C-alpha positions in Angstrom: -126.5 19.5 54.3 -129.7 19.4 52.1 -127.8 20.6 49.0 -125.3 17.7 49.5 -128.1 15.1 49.8 -129.7 16.5 46.6 -126.4 16.3 44.8 -126.1 12.6 45.5 -129.8 12.0 44.9 -129.1 12.1 41.1 -128.5 8.3 41.4 -132.2 7.7 41.6 -133.2 8.8 38.1 -129.9 7.3 36.9 -131.0 3.9 38.2 -134.4 4.1 36.5 -132.8 5.0 33.2 -130.5 2.0 33.5 -133.4 -0.3 34.4 -135.9 0.7 31.7 -134.2 -1.1 28.8 -133.5 -4.1 31.0 -137.2 -4.7 32.0 -137.1 -8.2 30.6 -133.7 -9.1 31.9 -134.1 -8.8 35.7 -133.3 -11.9 37.7 -136.0 -11.1 40.2 -139.5 -9.5 39.6 -139.5 -5.7 39.1 -141.3 -5.1 42.4 -138.6 -6.9 44.3 -135.9 -5.0 42.4 -137.4 -1.7 43.3 -137.7 -2.6 46.9 -134.0 -3.6 47.0 -133.1 -0.5 45.1 -135.0 1.7 47.6 -133.2 0.0 50.6 -129.8 0.5 48.9 -130.4 4.2 48.2 -131.9 4.8 51.7 -128.6 3.5 53.2 -126.1 4.8 50.7 -127.2 8.4 50.0 -127.4 9.6 53.6 -124.0 7.8 54.3 -122.1 9.4 51.5 -123.8 12.8 52.2 -122.7 12.6 55.8 -119.1 11.7 54.8 -119.0 14.5 52.3 -120.3 17.0 54.9 -118.1 15.7 57.8 -114.8 15.7 55.9 -115.5 18.4 53.4 -115.0 16.1 50.4 -115.6 17.1 46.8 -118.7 15.5 45.1 -116.7 13.3 42.7 -114.5 12.0 45.5 -117.5 9.9 46.8 -119.7 9.8 43.7 -117.3 7.8 41.5 -116.7 5.0 44.1 -120.5 4.9 44.8 -121.2 4.6 41.0 -118.8 1.7 40.6 -120.4 -0.2 43.5 -123.8 0.5 42.0 -122.7 -0.8 38.6 -121.6 -4.1 40.2 -124.9 -4.5 42.0 -126.7 -3.5 38.8 -124.9 -6.1 36.6 -125.4 -8.8 39.2 -129.2 -8.2 39.1 -129.4 -8.8 35.4 -129.4 -11.8 33.1 -127.3 -10.1 30.4 -123.7 -10.2 29.3 -121.5 -7.5 30.8 -121.2 -5.8 27.3 -124.9 -4.9 27.5 -125.0 -3.8 31.1 -121.8 -1.7 30.7 -123.1 -0.2 27.4 -126.3 1.0 29.0 -124.6 2.1 32.2 -121.9 4.2 30.5 -124.6 5.7 28.2 -126.7 6.8 31.1 -123.6 8.3 32.9 -122.7 10.2 29.7 -126.2 11.7 29.5 -126.1 12.8 33.2 -122.6 14.2 32.7 -124.1 16.5 30.0 -126.8 17.6 32.4 -124.1 18.1 35.0 -122.3 20.4 32.6 -125.4 22.4 31.9 -126.0 22.7 35.7 -122.5 23.9 36.3 -122.9 26.5 33.6 -126.1 27.7 35.2 -124.4 27.6 38.6 -121.5 29.7 37.3 -123.7 32.6 36.5 -125.5 32.3 39.9 -122.3 32.0 41.9 -119.3 33.2 39.8 -117.1 33.2 42.9 -117.4 29.4 43.4 -116.1 26.4 41.5 -117.2 23.0 40.2 -116.6 21.2 43.5 -119.1 23.4 45.4 -122.3 21.9 46.7 -124.8 24.6 45.8 -128.6 24.2 45.9 -128.9 25.7 42.5 -126.7 23.1 40.9 -128.3 20.2 42.8 -131.8 21.2 41.9 -131.2 21.8 38.2 -129.2 18.6 37.9 -131.8 16.6 39.7 -134.6 18.2 37.7 -132.9 17.4 34.4 -132.3 13.8 35.5 -136.0 13.3 36.4 -137.1 15.0 33.3 -134.9 12.6 31.2 -136.3 9.7 33.2 -139.9 10.7 32.4 -139.2 11.5 28.7 -137.2 8.4 28.0 -139.2 5.9 30.0 -141.4 4.9 27.1 -138.8 4.7 24.3 -136.3 2.9 26.5 -138.8 0.3 27.7 -140.3 -0.3 24.2 -137.4 0.1 21.8 -134.4 -0.1 24.2 -135.6 -3.4 25.7 -136.2 -4.8 22.2 -132.6 -4.5 21.1 -131.3 -5.6 24.6 -133.4 -8.7 24.3 -132.7 -9.6 20.6 -129.2 -8.3 19.8 -126.6 -10.8 21.0 -123.6 -9.6 18.9 -121.3 -8.7 21.8 -118.8 -6.8 19.6 -121.6 -4.3 18.7 -122.4 -3.6 22.3 -118.7 -3.2 23.1 -118.3 -0.7 20.2 -120.9 1.7 21.8 -118.9 2.1 25.0 -116.0 4.2 23.5 -118.4 6.8 22.0 -120.5 7.3 25.2 -117.4 7.0 27.3 -115.7 9.8 25.3 -118.7 12.1 25.9 -118.6 11.3 29.6 -114.8 11.9 29.8 -114.9 15.2 27.9 -117.8 16.6 29.9 -116.0 15.7 33.2 -112.7 17.3 32.0 -114.3 20.5 30.6 -115.8 21.5 33.9 -113.6 24.3 35.3 -112.2 24.3 38.7 -113.2 28.0 39.1 -116.5 29.3 37.6 -114.9 32.6 36.8 -113.4 30.9 33.7 -116.9 31.0 32.1 -116.9 34.8 32.4 -113.7 35.3 30.4 -114.5 36.7 26.9 -116.9 34.3 25.1 -115.8 31.1 26.9 -119.2 30.6 28.5 -121.1 30.9 25.2 -118.7 28.5 23.5 -118.9 26.0 26.3 -122.7 26.2 26.2 -122.7 25.4 22.5 -120.4 22.5 23.0 -122.6 21.1 25.8 -125.6 21.4 23.5 -123.8 19.7 20.7 -122.9 16.8 23.0 -126.6 16.4 23.9 -127.6 16.4 20.2 -124.8 13.9 19.4 -126.0 11.7 22.3 -129.5 11.6 21.0 -128.5 11.1 17.4 -126.1 8.3 18.3 -128.8 6.4 20.1 -131.3 6.9 17.3 -128.9 5.8 14.6 -127.8 2.8 16.8 -131.4 1.7 17.1 -131.9 1.8 13.3 -128.7 0.0 12.6 -129.6 -2.7 15.1 -133.1 -3.0 13.7 -131.5 -3.5 10.2 -129.3 -6.2 11.6 -132.2 -8.0 13.3 -134.3 -7.7 10.2 -131.5 -9.1 8.0 -131.1 -12.0 10.4 -134.9 -12.6 10.3 -134.8 -12.5 6.5 -131.9 -14.9 6.4 -133.8 -17.3 8.6 -136.9 -17.1 6.5 -134.8 -17.7 3.3 -133.3 -20.8 5.0 -136.7 -22.1 5.7 -137.9 -21.4 2.2 -134.8 -23.4 0.9 -135.9 -26.3 3.1 -139.4 -26.1 1.7 -138.0 -26.0 -1.8 -135.9 -29.1 -1.2 -139.0 -30.8 0.2 -141.1 -29.9 -2.8 -138.4 -31.1 -5.2 -138.1 -34.4 -3.3 -141.9 -34.9 -3.4 -141.9 -34.0 -7.1 -139.2 -36.6 -7.8 -141.2 -39.2 -5.8 -144.3 -38.4 -7.9 -142.4 -38.7 -11.1 -140.9 -42.0 -10.1 -144.2 -43.5 -8.9 -145.8 -42.3 -12.1 -143.2 -44.3 -14.1 -143.7 -47.3 -11.8 -147.5 -47.2 -12.4 -146.9 -47.0 -16.1 -144.7 -50.1 -16.0 -147.0 -52.0 -13.7 -149.1 -53.4 -16.6 -146.0 -54.8 -18.2 -144.9 -56.4 -14.9 -148.3 -58.1 -14.6 -147.9 -59.6 -18.0 -144.5 -60.9 -17.1 -145.8 -62.4 -13.8 -148.8 -63.9 -15.6 -146.4 -65.7 -18.1 -144.2 -67.0 -15.4 -147.3 -68.2 -13.4 -148.6 -70.1 -16.5 -145.2 -71.9 -16.7 -145.3 -72.6 -12.9 -141.9 -71.1 -12.4 -142.2 -70.0 -8.8 -138.5 -69.3 -8.4 -138.6 -66.9 -11.3 -141.7 -65.2 -9.9 -140.0 -64.7 -6.6 -136.9 -63.4 -8.1 -138.8 -61.0 -10.4 -140.8 -59.7 -7.4 -137.7 -59.1 -5.4 -136.2 -57.1 -8.3 -139.5 -55.2 -8.7 -139.7 -54.2 -5.0 -136.1 -53.0 -5.0 -136.9 -50.8 -8.0 -139.9 -49.1 -6.4 -139.2 -45.5 -5.5 -138.7 -44.6 -1.9 -140.4 -41.6 -0.4 -137.8 -39.1 0.8 -140.3 -36.8 2.5 -141.9 -37.8 5.8 -145.0 -36.1 7.2 -144.3 -35.1 10.8 -147.1 -32.5 11.0 -149.6 -30.6 8.9 -147.6 -27.4 9.1 -145.7 -27.5 5.8 -143.0 -25.0 6.8 -142.2 -26.9 10.0 -142.4 -30.2 8.2 -139.8 -29.0 5.8 -137.5 -28.0 8.7 -138.0 -31.4 10.4 -137.3 -33.3 7.1 -134.1 -31.3 6.7 -132.8 -32.2 10.1 -134.2 -35.8 10.0 -132.3 -36.5 6.7 -129.1 -35.0 8.1 -129.5 -37.1 11.3 -129.9 -40.2 9.2 -126.8 -39.3 7.2 -124.8 -38.9 10.5 -126.1 -42.1 12.1 -128.1 -40.1 14.8 -131.2 -41.8 16.2 -133.8 -39.0 16.0 -137.2 -39.4 17.4 -139.8 -36.8 16.5 -143.3 -36.4 17.9 -145.2 -33.3 16.9 -148.6 -32.1 18.3 -149.4 -28.5 17.3 -152.1 -26.3 18.7 -154.9 -25.2 16.4 -153.9 -21.6 17.0 -150.4 -20.5 17.9 -149.4 -16.9 18.5 -146.0 -17.1 16.9 -145.4 -16.9 13.2 -144.2 -19.9 11.1 -140.7 -18.6 10.7 -140.4 -18.1 14.5 -141.6 -21.6 15.3 -139.4 -23.1 12.6 -136.4 -21.0 13.8 -136.9 -22.1 17.4 -137.2 -25.8 16.6 -134.5 -25.6 14.0 -132.1 -24.0 16.5 -132.9 -26.7 19.1 -132.3 -29.5 16.6 -129.1 -27.9 15.3 -127.7 -27.6 18.8 -128.6 -31.2 19.6 -127.1 -32.5 16.4 -123.8 -30.6 16.9 -123.7 -32.0 20.5 -124.4 -35.5 19.3 -121.7 -35.4 16.6 -119.0 -35.2 19.3 -120.0 -38.7 20.5 -119.5 -42.1 19.0 -122.3 -43.3 16.5 -123.8 -45.7 19.0 -124.3 -42.9 21.6 -126.0 -40.4 19.3 -129.6 -39.8 20.2 -132.1 -36.9 20.0 -135.7 -36.8 21.0 -138.0 -33.9 20.0 -141.6 -33.7 21.3 -144.1 -31.0 21.2 -147.5 -31.2 22.9 -150.5 -29.0 23.9 -151.0 -29.1 27.7 -154.5 -28.4 29.1 -155.4 -26.4 25.9 -153.5 -23.5 27.4 -149.8 -24.3 27.0 -147.6 -25.3 24.1 -144.6 -27.3 25.3 -141.5 -28.1 23.4 -139.1 -30.7 24.8 -135.7 -31.7 23.3 -133.5 -34.3 24.9 -130.1 -35.2 23.4 -127.0 -37.0 24.4 -123.8 -35.0 24.7 -120.4 -35.1 26.3 -120.3 -33.0 29.5 -117.0 -31.7 30.8 -116.6 -32.4 34.5 -116.6 -28.7 35.3 -120.0 -28.2 33.9 -121.9 -31.3 35.2 -125.2 -30.7 36.8 -125.2 -27.1 35.8 -128.5 -25.4 35.2 -128.8 -22.7 32.6 -130.9 -20.2 34.5 -129.1 -17.5 32.5 -128.5 -17.6 28.8 -125.1 -16.4 28.0 -124.1 -16.5 24.3 -120.5 -17.1 25.2 -121.2 -20.2 27.3 -124.2 -21.9 25.7 -125.0 -23.4 22.3 -125.6 -21.2 19.3 -129.2 -20.2 19.1 -130.2 -20.6 22.8 -130.4 -16.9 23.3 -132.6 -16.6 20.1 -134.9 -19.3 21.4 -135.2 -17.6 24.8 -135.9 -14.2 23.1 -138.7 -15.7 20.9 -140.3 -17.5 23.9 -140.2 -14.3 26.0 -141.8 -12.4 23.2 -145.0 -14.5 23.6 -144.8 -14.7 27.4 -143.1 -18.1 27.5 -140.2 -19.4 29.5 -137.2 -21.5 28.7 -135.1 -23.9 30.8 -131.9 -25.6 29.7 -130.3 -28.1 32.0 -127.9 -31.0 31.8 -126.5 -34.0 33.6 -123.5 -36.2 32.9 -124.9 -37.6 29.6 -128.0 -35.7 28.6 -128.9 -32.1 27.7 -132.5 -31.0 28.3 -134.3 -28.1 26.5 -137.7 -27.2 27.8 -139.8 -24.4 26.3 -143.3 -23.5 27.5 -145.4 -20.9 25.7 -148.9 -19.9 26.8 -151.8 -20.1 24.3 -154.4 -17.5 24.0 
């Protein structure tokens, strides 16, 4: 009975390997998740072990249904799209299937008269040892690097593309295990199989390392694109200011001539002509295209960009900016966050009539310890989504950029909340200050 329990105990390191990259995506605190996981395993493992012992069932007969149930529970405990949870889950299963193959190879030389469906203590101990060893070795990279790409990469097609590769490794390892261990002892079959299993392990590691570097390149390219966009906004602001300075310079140069004209009209007492001349002069004065919303030039450029666009589209846009003296996040991150908020708000407002279009953006420093960003905008809510609260950011169900906003806020220990009623959409971001 002990060997059967140890066989199913492999789900414990598997669960930790699945949770490590999801450390920032848990719906409940980690401590609560671990308690629930402990209760689940304490109930499930003895139950399936008893059933396997009582009815002489093969390991996979109960292991596969148990794994499927665990996946459903796993996904429901996370705030991620199914593509991410499934990708991580299948990847962990494929790694454990490689360990299972190594364990069966070892078991075959210890018990050549048995087969893959035997519950032996040698197989269970080696498999479990390899699982816990992988858990300890991968804990740091999965939590640091794995969580980074889970948090920041929201291209669902990329996550879906990983599943066939790890799924293939899983399938091949399961199909290659012989029904009778004596197969390994025929000619050089055992040696060839051991080399294949080793190759699978190397491929698994290489695939994940390459995937990380590819994703990092994608994220860096996205970051660079965002920075270039902000620089273009700054360039446009600079050109607008330059045009304004040139026009005011010409106006100052012509001012002396205007004084002379007004003086001549005043000597003649032609009040009507003076009034008409002044009207024409005022109309000819240059208008300043650049507004000063804050002292941060990068953010000011972004705000001017969206303010001018809002004016062009007849959107009433109210902006009130109060920035902390020291903010942890970099300029491009702050600009990206506020730019995404305004872009979402503008896109939502454009679906309404001109008289209904309204956006309010406010930032403030609360108690010298929190930086708060609040955006309120009108939008048309379908009846099915009224009063819905966005506790979970899903890129397929929310506006473009909300996931990016949430990721940036979480990076600095902040929180986001998106909610709506029948006519208004509310975006609230709170970021702690050091």
